[in-house]
C-alpha positions as CSV (number, residue, x, y, z in Angstrom):
1,M,29.7,-9.2,1.6
2,R,26.4,-10.2,3.2
3,G,25.1,-6.7,2.8
4,L,25.8,-6.8,-1.0
5,Q,24.0,-10.1,-1.2
6,L,21.0,-8.8,0.6
7,Y,20.9,-5.7,-1.5
8,A,21.0,-7.8,-4.7
9,R,18.4,-10.2,-3.5
10,Y,15.8,-7.6,-2.5
11,R,16.4,-5.4,-5.5
12,S,16.0,-8.3,-7.8
13,A,12.8,-9.6,-6.1
14,I,11.2,-6.2,-6.1
15,R,12.1,-5.5,-9.7
16,N,10.8,-8.8,-10.8
17,L,7.5,-8.1,-9.0
18,A,7.3,-4.7,-10.6
19,E,7.8,-6.3,-14.0
20,S,5.2,-9.0,-13.7
21,P,1.6,-8.2,-14.4
22,T,-0.1,-9.2,-11.1
23,S,-3.1,-7.8,-9.3
24,R,-2.7,-5.0,-6.8
25,E,-3.7,-7.4,-4.0
26,H,-1.1,-9.9,-5.0
27,W,1.8,-7.6,-5.3
28,Q,0.9,-5.7,-2.0
29,K,1.0,-9.1,-0.1
30,E,4.3,-9.9,-1.8
31,I,5.8,-6.5,-0.8
32,Q,4.6,-7.0,2.8
33,T,6.4,-10.4,2.8
34,L,9.6,-9.0,1.4
35,V,9.6,-6.1,3.9
36,R,9.2,-8.6,6.8
37,Q,12.0,-10.7,5.5
38,A,14.2,-7.6,4.9
39,A,13.5,-6.5,8.5
40,T,14.7,-9.8,9.8
41,D,17.8,-9.8,7.6
42,L,18.7,-6.2,8.5
43,A,18.5,-7.1,12.1
44,T,21.4,-9.5,11.6
45,L,23.7,-6.7,10.4
46,E,25.7,-4.1,12.3
47,P,23.4,-1.0,12.7
48,Q,25.5,1.2,10.4
49,S,25.5,-1.5,7.7
50,A,21.7,-2.1,8.0
51,Q,20.9,1.6,7.8
52,Q,23.2,2.1,4.8
53,L,21.8,-0.9,3.0
54,R,18.2,0.1,3.6
55,D,18.9,3.7,2.5
56,E,20.7,2.8,-0.6
57,L,18.1,0.2,-1.7
58,C,15.3,2.8,-1.1
59,G,17.2,5.4,-3.1
60,Q,17.8,3.0,-6.0
61,L,14.1,1.8,-6.1
62,E,12.9,5.4,-5.8
63,Q,15.0,6.4,-8.8
64,E,13.7,3.5,-10.8
65,A,10.1,4.4,-9.8
66,L,10.7,8.0,-11.1
67,R,11.8,6.5,-14.4
68,A,9.1,3.9,-14.6
69,T,7.2,3.6,-17.8
70,T,4.0,2.1,-16.4
71,P,1.8,3.0,-13.5
72,H,2.1,-0.6,-12.2
73,R,5.9,-0.6,-12.1
74,S,5.9,2.8,-10.4
75,A,3.3,1.7,-7.8
76,V,5.1,-1.5,-6.9
77,L,8.5,0.2,-6.5
78,L,7.1,3.1,-4.4
79,A,5.2,0.6,-2.2
80,A,8.5,-1.2,-1.6
81,V,10.3,2.0,-0.8
82,N,7.6,3.0,1.7
83,G,7.7,-0.5,3.3
84,L,11.4,-0.5,3.6
85,E,11.6,3.0,5.0
86,S,9.2,1.8,7.7
87,I,11.8,-0.7,9.0
88,S,13.4,0.5,12.2
89,V,17.1,0.0,12.3
90,P,19.1,0.6,15.4
91,V,21.1,3.8,15.4
92,A,24.9,3.1,15.2
93,N,27.0,4.1,18.2
94,R,29.3,6.9,17.3
């Protein structure tokens, strides 16, 4: 259940940031903070769960960015995707 909670938390935080009219400098700092927090949280999960959560969240945010109706929303969502994709998650043992 922890993975679902993390997914919901980060998706909500990023969407809220994308919907609020803030300066580029502000939302970039917020994205960096969220990515650092996500990296810490993902490290507490099993490797396969962490990778799946990160990939699903990135996929969802990317789809939302493609459907975004404003440049601000698209930029915030894509910055979040880029940041989350930069998180290294351990490879699951097979």
